[in-house]
C-alpha positions in Angstrom: 136.0 107.8 74.4 138.3 105.5 71.9 136.0 103.3 69.9 136.6 100.0 69.0 137.7 100.6 65.7 140.1 102.8 66.8 142.2 99.7 67.4 143.6 99.8 63.7 145.5 103.2 64.8 147.7 101.0 67.0 147.7 97.9 65.5 148.0 98.5 61.8 150.0 100.7 59.2 148.6 103.9 59.4 151.3 105.7 57.6 149.6 103.9 54.2 146.0 104.8 54.7 146.3 108.0 53.2 149.4 107.5 51.3 148.7 104.3 49.8 150.8 103.3 46.0 150.1 100.3 44.9 153.4 100.5 42.6 155.5 100.4 45.4 156.3 96.9 46.9 156.8 97.7 50.2 152.9 99.3 50.4 151.8 96.0 48.4 153.5 93.8 51.3 152.2 95.7 54.0 148.5 95.9 52.9 148.4 92.3 52.0 150.2 91.4 55.3 146.7 93.3 56.9 144.2 91.5 54.8 146.1 88.2 55.9 145.6 89.6 59.9 142.0 90.4 59.0 141.0 86.9 58.5 142.6 86.1 62.3 140.9 88.7 63.5 137.5 87.6 61.8 137.8 84.1 63.4 138.5 85.6 66.8 135.5 87.7 66.7 133.4 84.6 65.7 134.8 82.9 68.5 134.1 85.5 71.1 131.1 86.6 69.5 131.8 90.1 68.5 129.4 91.6 65.9 129.0 95.2 64.2 129.7 97.7 65.5 131.8 95.9 68.5 134.0 93.8 65.9 137.2 94.0 65.0 138.1 92.9 62.0 136.5 95.7 59.4 139.1 98.3 59.9 142.1 95.8 58.6 140.5 96.1 55.1 138.1 99.0 55.2 141.2 101.4 55.7 142.6 100.4 52.0 139.1 100.6 50.5 138.8 96.7 50.1 135.2 95.1 50.7 134.7 92.1 52.4 133.1 89.5 49.3 133.0 86.3 51.2 134.0 84.2 54.2 135.5 80.9 53.5 134.4 78.8 56.8 135.6 74.9 57.3 132.5 72.8 57.4 134.3 70.5 60.0 134.0 73.5 62.8 132.6 76.2 61.4 135.7 78.6 61.5 136.8 81.3 59.4 139.9 80.4 57.9 139.8 82.7 54.7 138.1 85.5 53.1 137.9 87.0 49.5 138.1 90.9 49.5 137.2 93.0 46.6 139.1 96.3 45.8 136.9 99.5 45.9 138.4 102.2 45.8 137.4 106.2 45.8 137.1 107.5 42.0 140.1 109.8 42.5 142.5 106.9 43.1 145.1 107.0 40.3 147.1 103.9 41.1 143.7 101.8 40.5 145.6 100.0 37.6 148.6 98.9 39.9 146.2 97.3 42.4 144.3 93.8 42.7 140.9 93.5 41.9 140.3 90.7 44.5 142.2 89.3 46.9 142.2 85.7 48.6 143.8 85.0 52.1 144.1 82.4 54.3 145.1 82.4 57.8 147.7 79.9 59.6 147.0 78.3 62.8 145.0 79.9 66.0 145.9 78.4 69.3 142.3 79.0 70.6 140.0 76.0 71.6 137.3 76.6 69.2 139.9 76.2 66.2 143.1 74.7 67.7 142.0 71.1 67.0 141.1 71.4 63.4 143.7 73.4 62.8 146.4 71.1 63.9 145.2 68.5 62.0 145.6 70.6 59.0 149.1 71.3 60.2 149.6 67.5 60.1 148.2 67.1 56.7 150.7 69.6 55.5 153.6 67.8 56.8 152.3 64.6 55.3 152.0 66.8 51.6 148.2 65.5 52.0 147.2 69.3 52.6 145.2 68.9 49.0 143.3 66.1 50.1 141.1 68.2 53.1 137.7 69.6 52.7 139.1 73.0 53.7 141.2 73.2 50.9 138.5 72.0 48.5 136.6 75.0 49.7 139.3 77.5 48.8 140.4 75.7 45.6 136.8 76.0 44.5 136.5 79.8 45.8 139.8 80.5 43.7 138.1 78.6 40.5 135.0 80.5 41.1 136.8 83.9 41.5 139.1 83.2 38.2 135.9 81.9 36.1 133.9 84.7 36.8 136.1 87.9 36.1 139.9 86.4 34.6 143.0 86.1 36.2 144.2 89.5 35.8 144.9 91.2 39.0 143.7 88.2 41.3 146.1 88.0 44.5 146.6 84.9 46.8 147.8 85.3 50.1 148.2 83.6 53.4 150.4 82.9 56.5 151.9 80.0 57.9 149.6 77.2 57.3 147.4 79.7 55.5 150.8 80.6 53.0 150.6 76.9 52.5 146.9 77.0 51.1 147.5 79.8 48.9 150.7 78.0 47.7 148.5 74.8 46.8 146.0 77.0 45.2 148.7 79.1 43.2 150.3 75.8 42.4 147.1 74.1 41.1 146.2 77.3 38.5 149.8 77.6 37.4 149.6 74.1 36.1 147.0 75.0 34.0 148.5 78.1 32.7 147.2 80.4 35.0 149.5 82.5 37.3 148.4 84.2 39.7 150.0 86.5 41.8 151.0 85.3 45.2 151.9 86.8 48.7 153.3 83.8 50.9 154.0 84.8 54.7 156.2 82.5 56.8 155.4 79.7 54.2 156.5 76.2 55.9 159.4 74.5 54.6 159.4 71.1 56.2 163.0 69.3 56.1 166.2 68.8 58.3 166.5 72.0 59.8 170.2 72.3 57.7 169.9 76.4 57.6 170.2 76.2 61.8 173.9 74.8 61.4 176.3 77.7 62.1 179.2 76.7 60.2 178.6 77.2 56.6 181.2 74.7 55.2 179.1 72.2 57.3 176.2 73.3 55.8 177.1 73.1 52.2 179.0 69.7 53.0 175.5 68.2 54.0 173.3 69.7 51.1 175.6 68.4 48.5 176.0 65.4 49.7 171.8 65.2 50.3 171.5 66.2 46.4 174.0 63.6 45.0 172.1 60.9 47.3 168.6 62.4 46.1 169.4 62.6 42.6 171.0 59.0 42.6 167.6 57.5 44.1 165.4 59.8 42.0 167.2 58.5 38.7 166.8 55.2 40.0 163.0 55.6 40.6 162.6 57.3 37.0 164.3 54.2 35.7 162.1 51.6 37.1 158.9 53.4 36.0 157.4 53.1 32.7 156.3 56.8 31.9 158.1 59.0 34.6 156.4 61.8 35.5 158.9 63.2 38.3 159.6 66.0 36.2 156.5 67.4 34.7 154.7 68.9 37.9 157.7 70.9 38.6 158.9 72.3 35.3 155.3 73.1 34.3 155.3 75.4 37.4 158.7 77.4 36.3 156.7 80.4 35.1 155.1 81.1 38.3 157.0 83.1 40.6 155.5 83.5 44.1 156.5 86.1 46.6 158.3 84.0 49.8 158.4 86.3 52.8 161.1 84.5 55.0 162.2 85.5 58.4 165.9 83.7 59.0 165.1 83.5 62.6 161.9 81.2 61.7 162.8 77.5 61.3 159.5 76.8 60.1 160.3 78.5 56.9 164.2 79.7 56.6 165.3 76.3 54.8 164.1 78.2 51.6 167.2 80.1 52.2 169.4 77.4 51.5 167.2 75.8 49.2 167.6 78.4 46.6 170.8 79.4 47.5 172.3 76.0 47.2 171.0 75.6 44.0 173.0 78.3 42.5 176.1 77.1 44.5 175.5 73.6 42.7 175.7 75.5 39.4 179.0 77.1 40.1 180.3 74.1 41.2 179.9 72.9 37.5 176.9 70.0 39.2 174.1 72.0 38.4 172.4 69.1 36.6 173.0 67.2 39.6 170.7 69.6 41.4 168.0 69.8 39.1 167.3 66.6 39.4 167.6 66.9 43.5 165.8 70.1 43.8 162.2 68.8 42.4 162.5 65.9 44.9 162.7 65.3 48.5 164.0 62.2 49.8 160.7 61.5 51.9 158.9 62.3 48.6 161.2 59.7 46.8 160.2 56.8 49.1 156.4 57.5 48.8 156.5 57.2 45.3 158.3 54.3 45.5 155.6 52.8 47.4 153.2 53.9 44.5 151.8 56.8 46.6 151.2 60.0 45.4 153.5 63.1 46.4 154.1 66.3 45.6 155.9 68.4 48.5 154.8 72.0 48.4 158.1 73.3 49.6 159.8 72.4 46.5 159.2 75.2 44.4 161.2 75.8 40.9 160.9 80.1 41.2 160.2 82.5 43.4 160.8 85.7 44.9 162.6 85.2 48.1 162.4 88.2 50.4 164.1 87.9 53.8 163.6 89.7 56.9 166.8 90.9 58.3 165.9 93.1 60.8 166.6 91.6 64.5 163.6 89.4 66.1 164.1 88.7 69.7 162.1 85.4 69.7 160.3 82.9 67.4 156.7 84.3 68.0 157.8 87.7 66.6 160.0 86.0 63.7 156.8 83.5 62.8 154.3 86.6 63.3 152.4 88.1 60.6 152.9 91.7 62.1 156.5 91.9 61.2 155.3 92.3 57.5 153.9 95.6 57.6 156.7 97.3 59.7 157.9 100.3 57.8 161.4 100.4 58.7 162.3 96.7 57.8 165.8 95.4 56.5 164.8 93.4 53.5 166.6 91.6 51.1 165.2 90.4 48.2 166.4 87.6 45.4 164.8 86.2 42.7 165.3 82.7 41.3 164.0 81.5 37.8 164.1 77.8 36.9 165.2 77.0 33.6 
């Protein structure tokens, strides 16, 4: 009879369980994605009242020698939205120096009745650039601060998927602003803007982006001139040393705009108008209008630096393109580009 825990053998990357190499970027990505998946399953275990030994979540971290240090629970609905894992390898493991000490991970939206309402409210806060004002993020941020305070920032990783990647990104940004650079794995991170990347014609896309840059830069310049002490540049520039890993599928409209966002910056430099893009890239039109109204706004999707990893493997539908499961497959066709803002 197959045990509940054997579900891992058909659900996770069993090719890694006996040959894990922390120096390998593919292994780091796959294991981190599994830890994110484990938080989804932790919440489903809770909703379906599965406890040890029936719980399905533990194999997703135990197989890689992690221990569950703490569950992160939302006070509003008692749902598990994140977890802290501590790496506890066997003494024979020779690659421990390349492994994380702790990984703090956050799940995305779950379409189950016990968590859906709260998750959708968080999604709406994300769209409005107000995720930092939610109690869920306060719990997440405090957990990150506590770990860093207790053990230092060396080998502390952040990870998340979809809404969870936004949580991890916001936590990473906050730490980067005080000079603490945490390694981050952001799977399918949301980028809310006009879906320019979905336009087929490259010339049309380029034209729209160039026009948008000039309009955004112009409005930013005007707004900056109207303020006695502008802070438009400071938050963006202060993040330039932080280089999170963004895992993006071009067929996922929730995150695909990151492709054009970073490529357009290079295109503008090639056209000799990089100075315009340097002003435009740290702002969005919605952000500008909110600032003009005196409201605080700092869109999460505007990142100065990043390592952009594209999954170019075929995706038959949106569920596949946006899912966390794609990121631990051993046969992915990946393309990696690194963008450093200066």
